[in-house]
N, C-alpha and C positions, 0 to 999 in steps of 0.2 A: 504494500500500500504506500509505503514511504517513497519507493521508486516511482510509482505512478504519479504521486503528488509532485515530486521533483521534476519529472518529465513534463507535466502540465505547466509548471512554472517556467521551465526552459522554453517551451513552445510559446507561451504567452510573452515571455521576455523577448524572444527572437522576433516575433511578429510585431510586438509593440515598438521596437526600435524603428522599423520602417514606417509605421504609422505616424509616430511622433516627428520623425525627420521630414516626412512629406507635408505635414501640417504647419511646420514652423519656418516661414520664410525669414530670411535674414538679409542684412545689408549686402553680403557678398553676392547672393543670387540677384539682387536688384541691380547691383553694379554691373553684372554681366549683361543685363538687358539694356543698359544705358549706352553700350558701346557700338550701337548700330546706326549712328548718325549718317545721313547720306553724304556723298562726297561734296566738297566745296569747290569743284573744278569749274572754271568759267568756260562756257561754251562759246566758241567764236560765232559771230553773226554770219549766217549763211548768205552768200551773195545772191542777189535777186536774179531770177532767170531772165527778167526783162532788161536789166542793165548789165553792162559789161563790168567784170571785176577790174577795179583800178590796178590793183597789184596782187596778182595771184599768189606770189610768194609770201606775201604778208598773211593771207588767209591760210596757206599751207603751214606756215610756221605756227600760227595760232592753233590750227587743227592738230598739229603734231604735239604741241604743248598740252593741249586738252587730252589727247589720247594717252600721253605719258602720265598725266595727273590721274586719270582713271586707272591705268595699270598700277601705279603706285598705291592707290586706294585699295584696289583689289588684293594686291600683294599683302598690304598691312592687315586687311580683314582676314585673309587666310592664315596669317601668322597668329593673329588674335584668336581665331577660331580654334586652331590647334592647341593654343595655351588653355583655352576653356575646356576643350576635350580632355587634355591631360589633367587639369585640375579636377574635373568631374570624376574621371577614372580613379584618381588618387583618393578622392573623398569616399567613393564607393569601396575601394580596397580597404581604407582605414575603418569604415563602418563594418565591413564584413569581418575584418580581423578582430575588432572589438566584440562583435557578436559571438565569434568563435571562442574568444577568451571567456566571455560571460557564460556561454553554454558549458564550457569545460569547468568553470568554477561552480556552477550550479550542479553539474553532474557529480563533481567531487564532493560537494557538500551533501548531496543526496545519498552517496555511497557510504558515508560515515555512519 
C-alpha cells in the first residue's frame, strides 16, 4: 500500500510540474515574443512606368541597399530564432532532469 501511495505521489508530482510550468508565464517568455519587430529597411521609390528614370544607377544602388538590409534582417532573425530554440530545449532538458530527480527521491522515500 505504501508503494502504491508513493507511486501516486510521483505521478501527481510529475504531471503537476508540466501543468504549473504551462500556466505560469514569465518575463522571459514575453521577451521572446517582443523580438519580432518588422525590418526598418527603407524601400526605394519605384520609378514610374510613364516617366523615364533620371538615373538608373541611383535606383539600382538604393535597391541593392534595400535588399542587403532585408538579408541582414533575415540573417539576424534566424540567429535569434536558433538562440530561442536552444534556450527552449535547455529549459525542457532542465525540467525533465529535475522531474527525474524528484521521481527518484520520491521512489527512494517510498522504498524506506
